[in-house]
MOPAC internal coordinates of N, CA, C and O (Angstrom, degrees):
PM7 1SCF
backbone

  N    0.0000 0     0.00 0     0.00 0    0    0    0
  C    1.4061 1     0.00 0     0.00 0    1    0    0
  C    1.5632 1   108.26 1     0.00 0    2    1    0
  O    1.2310 1   119.88 1   -42.38 1    3    2    1
  N    1.2901 1   117.83 1   137.62 1    3    2    1
  C    1.3984 1   123.10 1   179.36 1    5    3    2
  C    1.5174 1   111.57 1   -75.04 1    6    5    3
  O    1.2310 1   120.30 1   -35.63 1    7    6    5
  N    1.3317 1   117.04 1   144.37 1    7    6    5
  C    1.4237 1   122.97 1   177.20 1    9    7    6
  C    1.5332 1   110.24 1  -111.43 1   10    9    7
  O    1.2310 1   120.35 1   -40.98 1   11   10    9
  N    1.3218 1   116.95 1   139.02 1   11   10    9
  C    1.4721 1   120.40 1   177.85 1   13   11   10
  C    1.5153 1   109.83 1  -130.61 1   14   13   11
  O    1.2310 1   121.06 1   -37.60 1   15   14   13
  N    1.3084 1   115.57 1   142.40 1   15   14   13
  C    1.4511 1   121.65 1   177.76 1   17   15   14
  C    1.5162 1   110.16 1   -81.16 1   18   17   15
  O    1.2310 1   120.82 1   -32.20 1   19   18   17
  N    1.3145 1   116.03 1   147.80 1   19   18   17
  C    1.4991 1   119.58 1   179.10 1   21   19   18
  C    1.5019 1   111.93 1   -59.75 1   22   21   19
  O    1.2310 1   117.82 1   154.87 1   23   22   21
  N    1.2641 1   121.76 1   -25.13 1   23   22   21
  C    1.4832 1   121.35 1  -177.26 1   25   23   22
  C    1.5505 1   112.39 1   -82.57 1   26   25   23
  O    1.2310 1   120.86 1  -179.33 1   27   26   25
  N    1.3399 1   115.97 1     0.67 1   27   26   25
  C    1.4872 1   120.32 1   179.44 1   29   27   26
  C    1.5244 1   113.59 1   -89.27 1   30   29   27
  O    1.2310 1   119.42 1   176.94 1   31   30   29
  N    1.3284 1   118.71 1    -3.06 1   31   30   29
  C    1.4450 1   120.84 1  -179.49 1   33   31   30
  C    1.4713 1   115.04 1   -78.42 1   34   33   31
  O    1.2310 1   119.25 1   -39.76 1   35   34   33
  N    1.3618 1   119.04 1   140.24 1   35   34   33
  C    1.4266 1   124.18 1   177.82 1   37   35   34
  C    1.5188 1   106.40 1  -153.62 1   38   37   35
  O    1.2310 1   120.19 1   -34.90 1   39   38   37
  N    1.3287 1   117.25 1   145.10 1   39   38   37
  C    1.4814 1   122.26 1   173.98 1   41   39   38
  C    1.5319 1   108.98 1  -109.72 1   42   41   39
  O    1.2310 1   120.55 1   -56.67 1   43   42   41
  N    1.3059 1   116.55 1   123.33 1   43   42   41
  C    1.4809 1   121.55 1  -176.59 1   45   43   42
  C    1.5017 1   108.71 1  -130.44 1   46   45   43
  O    1.2310 1   120.92 1   -31.75 1   47   46   45
  N    1.3331 1   115.84 1   148.25 1   47   46   45
  C    1.4562 1   123.19 1   167.65 1   49   47   46
  C    1.5015 1   104.80 1  -117.80 1   50   49   47
  O    1.2310 1   121.28 1   -69.26 1   51   50   49
  N    1.3107 1   115.16 1   110.74 1   51   50   49
  C    1.4910 1   122.42 1  -168.95 1   53   51   50
  C    1.5427 1   104.39 1    65.44 1   54   53   51
  O    1.2310 1   120.95 1    60.46 1   55   54   53
  N    1.3633 1   115.78 1  -119.54 1   55   54   53
  C    1.4714 1   117.99 1  -178.35 1   57   55   54
  C    1.5630 1   110.00 1  -110.00 1   58   57   55
  O    1.2310 1   120.38 1  -171.39 1   59   58   57
  N    1.3344 1   116.89 1     8.61 1   59   58   57
  C    1.4918 1   120.25 1  -177.66 1   61   59   58
  C    1.5255 1   109.27 1  -100.99 1   62   61   59
  O    1.2310 1   121.21 1   -48.17 1   63   62   61
  N    1.3812 1   115.28 1   131.83 1   63   62   61
  C    1.4733 1   119.76 1   177.27 1   65   63   62
  C    1.4884 1   108.53 1   -70.93 1   66   65   63
  O    1.2310 1   121.01 1   -47.52 1   67   66   65
  N    1.3060 1   115.68 1   132.48 1   67   66   65
  C    1.4917 1   123.40 1  -176.54 1   69   67   66
  C    1.4747 1   112.01 1   -85.60 1   70   69   67
  O    1.2310 1   117.98 1   135.76 1   71   70   69
  N    1.3066 1   121.46 1   -44.24 1   71   70   69
  C    1.4085 1   124.31 1  -176.76 1   73   71   70
  C    1.5036 1   112.05 1  -161.55 1   74   73   71
  O    1.2310 1   119.90 1    -5.19 1   75   74   73
  N    1.2976 1   117.79 1   174.81 1   75   74   73
  C    1.4625 1   121.73 1   178.99 1   77   75   74
  C    1.5363 1   107.79 1   -87.62 1   78   77   75
  O    1.2310 1   120.87 1   -65.79 1   79   78   77
  N    1.3236 1   115.95 1   114.21 1   79   78   77
  C    1.4834 1   121.00 1  -175.72 1   81   79   78
  C    1.5610 1   107.70 1   -75.26 1   82   81   79
  O    1.2310 1   121.15 1   -53.93 1   83   82   81
  N    1.3415 1   115.40 1   126.07 1   83   82   81
  C    1.4349 1   120.59 1   178.99 1   85   83   82
  C    1.5427 1   111.37 1   -93.15 1   86   85   83
  O    1.2310 1   119.69 1   139.88 1   87   86   85
  N    1.3134 1   118.19 1   -40.12 1   87   86   85
  C    1.4588 1   122.13 1   176.08 1   89   87   86
  C    1.5273 1   107.78 1  -159.88 1   90   89   87
  O    1.2310 1   120.28 1   -16.44 1   91   90   89
  N    1.3071 1   117.07 1   163.56 1   91   90   89
  C    1.4509 1   121.57 1   176.71 1   93   91   90
  C    1.4982 1   108.58 1  -156.88 1   94   93   91
  O    1.2310 1   122.81 1   -18.74 1   95   94   93
  N    1.4039 1   112.22 1   161.26 1   95   94   93
  C    1.4498 1   120.49 1   178.88 1   97   95   94
  C    1.5036 1   106.65 1  -135.53 1   98   97   95
  O    1.2310 1   119.17 1   -48.69 1   99   98   97
  N    1.2907 1   119.19 1   131.31 1   99   98   97
  C    1.4271 1   125.00 1   178.94 1  101   99   98
  C    1.5213 1   109.19 1  -124.44 1  102  101   99
  O    1.2310 1   119.98 1   -55.74 1  103  102  101
  N    1.3077 1   117.64 1   124.26 1  103  102  101
  C    1.4501 1   121.67 1  -176.86 1  105  103  102
  C    1.5674 1   110.23 1  -124.48 1  106  105  103
  O    1.2310 1   120.18 1   -40.39 1  107  106  105
  N    1.3140 1   117.26 1   139.61 1  107  106  105
  C    1.4342 1   122.69 1   176.35 1  109  107  106
  C    1.5382 1   107.32 1  -129.17 1  110  109  107
  O    1.2310 1   121.94 1   -33.44 1  111  110  109
  N    1.3127 1   113.88 1   146.56 1  111  110  109
  C    1.4750 1   118.27 1   177.46 1  113  111  110
  C    1.5084 1   108.39 1  -150.04 1  114  113  111
  O    1.2310 1   121.49 1   -22.15 1  115  114  113
  N    1.3121 1   114.76 1   157.85 1  115  114  113
  C    1.4949 1   121.50 1  -178.67 1  117  115  114
  C    1.5445 1   106.27 1  -139.02 1  118  117  115
  O    1.2310 1   121.18 1   -49.58 1  119  118  117
  N    1.3244 1   115.36 1   130.42 1  119  118  117
  C    1.4345 1   119.48 1   174.36 1  121  119  118
  C    1.5316 1   109.56 1   -78.61 1  122  121  119
  O    1.2310 1   119.80 1   -25.99 1  123  122  121
  N    1.2821 1   117.99 1   154.01 1  123  122  121
  C    1.4695 1   120.74 1   179.01 1  125  123  122
  C    1.5461 1   109.61 1  -131.98 1  126  125  123
  O    1.2310 1   120.65 1   -27.92 1  127  126  125
  N    1.2907 1   116.35 1   152.08 1  127  126  125
  C    1.4382 1   121.89 1   174.40 1  129  127  126
  C    1.5803 1   108.82 1  -124.29 1  130  129  127
  O    1.2310 1   121.72 1   -34.89 1  131  130  129
  N    1.2778 1   114.31 1   145.11 1  131  130  129
  C    1.4376 1   116.77 1   178.93 1  133  131  130
  C    1.5299 1   108.30 1   -84.36 1  134  133  131
  O    1.2310 1   120.89 1   -46.87 1  135  134  133
  N    1.3289 1   115.90 1   133.13 1  135  134  133
  C    1.4674 1   119.11 1   179.98 1  137  135  134
  C    1.5245 1   114.02 1  -125.03 1  138  137  135
  O    1.2310 1   121.40 1  -151.54 1  139  138  137
  N    1.3514 1   114.92 1    28.46 1  139  138  137
  C    1.4509 1   122.33 1   178.54 1  141  139  138
  C    1.5521 1   108.43 1   -67.83 1  142  141  139
  O    1.2310 1   121.73 1   -31.64 1  143  142  141
  N    1.3230 1   114.30 1   148.36 1  143  142  141
  C    1.4775 1   120.53 1   175.70 1  145  143  142
  C    1.5166 1   108.19 1  -132.31 1  146  145  143
  O    1.2310 1   122.95 1   -11.85 1  147  146  145
  N    1.3620 1   111.96 1   168.15 1  147  146  145
  C    1.4432 1   116.98 1   178.03 1  149  147  146
  C    1.5020 1   110.83 1   -59.23 1  150  149  147
  O    1.2310 1   119.71 1   -45.09 1  151  150  149
  N    1.3108 1   118.15 1   134.91 1  151  150  149
  C    1.4273 1   123.49 1  -176.64 1  153  151  150
  C    1.5127 1   116.88 1    99.43 1  154  153  151
  O    1.2310 1   121.81 1   165.16 1  155  154  153
  N    1.3790 1   114.14 1   -14.84 1  155  154  153
  C    1.5073 1   118.92 1   173.70 1  157  155  154
  C    1.4913 1   108.43 1   -69.38 1  158  157  155
  O    1.2310 1   121.56 1   -35.51 1  159  158  157
  N    1.3489 1   114.61 1   144.49 1  159  158  157
  C    1.4256 1   120.58 1   175.98 1  161  159  158
  C    1.5630 1   112.92 1   -84.07 1  162  161  159
  O    1.2310 1   121.69 1   144.80 1  163  162  161
  N    1.3541 1   114.37 1   -35.20 1  163  162  161
  C    1.4165 1   122.64 1   179.06 1  165  163  162
  C    1.5450 1   111.33 1  -124.44 1  166  165  163
  O    1.2310 1   120.50 1   -27.53 1  167  166  165
  N    1.3360 1   116.65 1   152.47 1  167  166  165
  C    1.4356 1   119.87 1   175.49 1  169  167  166
  C    1.5632 1   107.90 1   -69.36 1  170  169  167
  O    1.2310 1   121.34 1   -36.40 1  171  170  169
  N    1.3001 1   115.05 1   143.60 1  171  170  169
  C    1.4444 1   118.12 1   177.38 1  173  171  170
  C    1.5407 1   108.91 1  -127.69 1  174  173  171
  O    1.2310 1   121.14 1   -30.02 1  175  174  173
  N    1.2720 1   115.42 1   149.98 1  175  174  173
  C    1.4667 1   124.36 1  -177.73 1  177  175  174
  C    1.4912 1   112.38 1  -132.43 1  178  177  175
  O    1.2310 1   119.98 1   -33.48 1  179  178  177
  N    1.3115 1   117.64 1   146.52 1  179  178  177
  C    1.4816 1   121.90 1   179.48 1  181  179  178
  C    1.5242 1   108.72 1  -124.66 1  182  181  179
  O    1.2310 1   120.64 1   -38.75 1  183  182  181
  N    1.3297 1   116.39 1   141.25 1  183  182  181
  C    1.4526 1   120.27 1   176.54 1  185  183  182
  C    1.5276 1   112.20 1   -70.16 1  186  185  183
  O    1.2310 1   119.39 1   -34.34 1  187  186  185
  N    1.3148 1   118.76 1   145.66 1  187  186  185
  C    1.4627 1   122.86 1   176.18 1  189  187  186
  C    1.4706 1   110.60 1  -122.22 1  190  189  187
  O    1.2310 1   119.20 1    63.82 1  191  190  189
  N    1.2992 1   119.13 1  -116.18 1  191  190  189
  C    1.4825 1   122.56 1  -177.15 1  193  191  190
  C    1.5500 1   112.36 1   -76.13 1  194  193  191
  O    1.2310 1   122.35 1   -39.30 1  195  194  193
  N    1.3286 1   113.10 1   140.70 1  195  194  193
  C    1.4070 1   119.60 1   178.06 1  197  195  194
  C    1.5229 1   111.25 1  -111.57 1  198  197  195
  O    1.2310 1   120.95 1   -30.33 1  199  198  197
  N    1.3712 1   115.79 1   149.67 1  199  198  197
  C    1.4669 1   120.35 1   178.93 1  201  199  198
  C    1.5322 1   108.41 1  -135.45 1  202  201  199
  O    1.2310 1   120.70 1   -21.05 1  203  202  201
  N    1.3089 1   116.26 1   158.95 1  203  202  201
  C    1.4191 1   121.54 1   174.61 1  205  203  202
  C    1.5476 1   109.63 1  -148.22 1  206  205  203
  O    1.2310 1   121.23 1   -26.53 1  207  206  205
  N    1.3342 1   115.24 1   153.47 1  207  206  205
  C    1.4249 1   120.29 1   175.42 1  209  207  206
  C    1.5280 1   109.30 1  -145.07 1  210  209  207
  O    1.2310 1   120.62 1   -25.17 1  211  210  209
  N    1.3381 1   116.42 1   154.83 1  211  210  209
  C    1.4583 1   119.88 1   178.38 1  213  211  210
  C    1.5275 1   106.39 1  -141.52 1  214  213  211
  O    1.2310 1   120.94 1   -33.23 1  215  214  213
  N    1.3067 1   115.80 1   146.77 1  215  214  213
  C    1.4898 1   121.52 1   174.28 1  217  215  214
  C    1.5305 1   106.07 1  -147.20 1  218  217  215
  O    1.2310 1   121.90 1   -20.31 1  219  218  217
  N    1.2974 1   113.96 1   159.69 1  219  218  217
  C    1.4734 1   118.21 1  -178.63 1  221  219  218
  C    1.5299 1   111.55 1  -170.01 1  222  221  219
  O    1.2310 1   121.92 1   -10.73 1  223  222  221
  N    1.3425 1   113.93 1   169.27 1  223  222  221
  C    1.4716 1   123.33 1   174.57 1  225  223  222
  C    1.4965 1   106.77 1  -113.09 1  226  225  223
  O    1.2310 1   121.77 1   -44.15 1  227  226  225
  N    1.3565 1   114.22 1   135.85 1  227  226  225
  C    1.4407 1   120.40 1   178.56 1  229  227  226
  C    1.4940 1   109.08 1  -121.02 1  230  229  227
  O    1.2310 1   120.11 1   -44.22 1  231  230  229
  N    1.3344 1   117.39 1   135.78 1  231  230  229
  C    1.4279 1   121.96 1   172.56 1  233  231  230
  C    1.5407 1   108.99 1   -94.07 1  234  233  231
  O    1.2310 1   121.30 1   -60.26 1  235  234  233
  N    1.3410 1   115.12 1   119.74 1  235  234  233
  C    1.4812 1   120.29 1  -176.95 1  237  235  234
  C    1.5520 1   106.93 1   -92.86 1  238  237  235
  O    1.2310 1   120.90 1   -69.18 1  239  238  237
  N    1.3502 1   115.89 1   110.82 1  239  238  237
  C    1.4311 1   121.09 1   179.22 1  241  239  238
  C    1.5203 1   110.30 1   -98.08 1  242  241  239
  O    1.2310 1   120.36 1   -77.11 1  243  242  241
  N    1.3068 1   116.92 1   102.89 1  243  242  241
  C    1.5105 1   120.54 1   179.31 1  245  243  242
  C    1.5095 1   114.91 1   -61.38 1  246  245  243
  O    1.2310 1   121.14 1   155.27 1  247  246  245
  N    1.3277 1   115.42 1   -24.73 1  247  246  245
  C    1.4906 1   118.69 1  -177.19 1  249  247  246
  C    1.5572 1   110.63 1   -82.73 1  250  249  247
  O    1.2310 1   119.97 1   169.20 1  251  250  249
  N    1.3405 1   117.66 1   -10.80 1  251  250  249
  C    1.4931 1   121.42 1   179.05 1  253  251  250
  C    1.5121 1   110.37 1   -87.97 1  254  253  251
  O    1.2310 1   121.07 1   -74.92 1  255  254  253
  N    1.3517 1   115.56 1   105.08 1  255  254  253
  C    1.4378 1   119.84 1  -178.84 1  257  255  254
  C    1.5099 1   113.52 1   -66.73 1  258  257  255
  O    1.2310 1   120.01 1   163.65 1  259  258  257
  N    1.3006 1   117.59 1   -16.35 1  259  258  257
  C    1.4612 1   121.39 1  -179.21 1  261  259  258
  C    1.5206 1   113.61 1   -75.57 1  262  261  259
  O    1.2310 1   120.56 1   164.46 1  263  262  261
  N    1.2839 1   116.54 1   -15.54 1  263  262  261
  C    1.4798 1   121.48 1   178.58 1  265  263  262
  C    1.5427 1   108.14 1   -86.53 1  266  265  263
  O    1.2310 1   121.60 1   -40.28 1  267  266  265
  N    1.3336 1   114.54 1   139.72 1  267  266  265
  C    1.4655 1   116.33 1  -179.76 1  269  267  266
  C    1.5497 1   108.66 1   -86.34 1  270  269  267
  O    1.2310 1   121.14 1   -17.91 1  271  270  269
  N    1.3241 1   115.42 1   162.09 1  271  270  269
  C    1.4416 1   119.85 1   179.50 1  273  271  270
  C    1.5472 1   109.42 1   -98.08 1  274  273  271
  O    1.2310 1   120.83 1   -45.18 1  275  274  273
  N    1.2769 1   116.02 1   134.82 1  275  274  273
  C    1.4368 1   122.13 1   174.99 1  277  275  274
  C    1.5361 1   109.29 1  -124.70 1  278  277  275
  O    1.2310 1   119.75 1   -30.78 1  279  278  277
  N    1.2996 1   118.08 1   149.22 1  279  278  277
  C    1.4104 1   122.31 1   175.00 1  281  279  278
  C    1.4932 1   109.79 1  -118.46 1  282  281  279
  O    1.2310 1   120.99 1   -55.25 1  283  282  281
  N    1.3239 1   115.72 1   124.75 1  283  282  281
  C    1.4650 1   120.56 1   178.52 1  285  283  282
  C    1.5527 1   108.63 1   -93.77 1  286  285  283
  O    1.2310 1   121.72 1   -55.45 1  287  286  285
  N    1.3070 1   114.31 1   124.55 1  287  286  285
  C    1.4817 1   117.70 1  -179.94 1  289  287  286
  C    1.4910 1   109.47 1  -115.66 1  290  289  287
  O    1.2310 1   120.48 1   -44.92 1  291  290  289
  N    1.3088 1   116.69 1   135.08 1  291  290  289
  C    1.4529 1   122.53 1   179.44 1  293  291  290
  C    1.4949 1   106.22 1   -91.48 1  294  293  291
  O    1.2310 1   121.09 1   -52.84 1  295  294  293
  N    1.3563 1   115.52 1   127.16 1  295  294  293
  C    1.4502 1   123.14 1  -177.94 1  297  295  294
  C    1.4924 1   110.50 1   -81.20 1  298  297  295
  O    1.2310 1   120.10 1   180.00 1  299  298  297

C-alpha cells in the first residue's frame, strides 16, 4: 500500500489551485470473493471491485489572487 504525507495534499481544478487544503482523508477498499473448492486445504479469496473516496476541508482565502473563484448554486 502506498503511503502519502499530509503535506502532499492539494485541491486543483485543471491546473489551478482551488483553495488551501487544511486536512483530507483518502480511503480505498476492495471487495473479495471466496473461490475455495473441494480438495483445497485452505480457504482462498480473490479481489474483485475496488472503490475509493476522498474528503477534506479547504480554507478559502479571498485575499489570495492565485485561487480561482467558484460559485455554488443550490438547485
